[in-house]
C-alpha positions as CSV (number, residue, x, y, z in Angstrom):
1,M,228.2,131.4,46.5
2,E,229.2,131.1,43.1
3,S,231.9,132.9,41.3
4,I,231.5,135.5,38.8
5,G,232.6,133.3,36.3
6,K,229.8,131.2,36.6
7,I,227.3,133.8,36.5
8,V,228.6,135.3,33.2
9,K,228.4,132.0,31.8
10,I,224.8,131.3,32.6
11,K,224.1,134.6,31.4
12,G,225.9,134.4,28.1
13,K,224.0,131.1,27.4
14,S,220.7,132.6,28.0
15,E,221.2,135.8,25.8
16,R,222.2,133.0,22.7
17,Q,218.7,131.7,22.6
18,K,216.8,133.1,19.9
19,V,213.2,134.5,20.2
20,K,210.8,133.0,17.5
21,V,209.4,136.0,15.4
22,N,206.4,135.4,13.4
23,P,207.0,136.6,10.0
24,Y,203.6,137.8,9.1
25,L,203.7,140.0,11.8
26,H,205.6,142.9,9.9
27,S,204.0,146.1,11.0
28,P,202.7,148.0,14.1
29,A,199.5,147.1,13.3
30,H,199.9,143.5,12.8
31,L,201.4,143.4,15.9
32,L,198.5,145.5,17.7
33,A,196.1,143.2,16.0
34,D,198.0,140.0,17.2
35,E,198.1,141.3,20.9
36,L,194.4,142.2,20.5
37,C,193.6,138.7,19.3
38,L,195.8,137.1,22.1
39,K,194.4,139.1,25.0
40,F,190.6,138.5,23.8
41,N,191.5,134.9,23.2
42,D,189.9,135.8,19.7
43,K,191.9,134.5,16.6
44,K,189.0,134.2,14.5
45,H,188.6,138.0,14.1
46,F,192.2,139.1,13.5
47,G,191.0,141.1,10.4
48,F,188.7,143.0,12.5
49,Y,191.3,143.8,14.6
50,L,193.9,144.6,12.0
51,K,191.3,147.0,10.3
52,M,190.8,148.7,14.1
53,A,194.6,149.2,14.2
54,T,194.9,150.8,10.8
55,L,192.1,153.2,11.9
56,Y,192.4,154.2,15.1
57,D,195.3,155.3,17.3
58,H,196.9,152.4,18.9
59,N,196.9,154.0,22.5
60,F,192.9,154.3,22.1
61,L,192.9,150.9,21.3
62,R,195.0,149.6,24.2
63,N,193.0,151.7,26.6
64,L,189.9,150.3,25.5
65,A,191.3,146.7,25.6
66,G,192.2,147.5,29.1
67,Q,188.8,148.6,29.9
68,V,187.4,145.5,28.5
69,L,189.9,143.2,30.2
70,E,189.0,145.0,33.6
71,G,185.7,144.0,33.6
72,K,185.1,141.0,35.7
73,N,181.5,139.8,34.0
74,V,182.7,139.9,30.4
75,K,181.9,136.7,28.6
76,T,182.9,137.7,25.0
77,P,185.4,140.8,25.5
78,G,185.8,141.0,21.5
79,K,181.9,142.1,20.9
80,L,182.2,144.7,23.9
81,F,185.4,145.8,22.3
82,A,183.6,146.1,19.1
83,Y,180.7,147.9,20.7
84,L,182.4,150.6,22.5
85,I,184.2,151.3,19.2
86,K,180.9,151.7,17.7
87,K,179.7,153.8,20.4
88,N,182.8,156.0,20.3
89,N,182.1,156.7,16.5
90,Q,178.7,157.3,17.3
91,E,179.4,159.9,20.0
92,K,182.2,161.6,17.4
93,K,179.3,162.1,14.8
94,I,177.1,163.8,17.6
95,F,179.8,166.3,18.5
96,N,180.7,167.1,15.0
């Protein structure tokens, strides 16, 4: 059984470690674009995800990304994500 003093020391050491922050991710749109790139393993199209993050609601994009990632047979999640956004735009035009 460890004493409280040892537990506090151990906890104190872990809190001192600083998390490396990417200086290029300076806005919520940049953070979301980076998150989508990492989830889809598609760093090459960061600009596309950044544009989508500036145009659309972040909750909508996260919901769409979740639907894409739940698909078991999806080979290229980035393409499916782009297709679903395009499909959503076409549906909005029909109803408006």
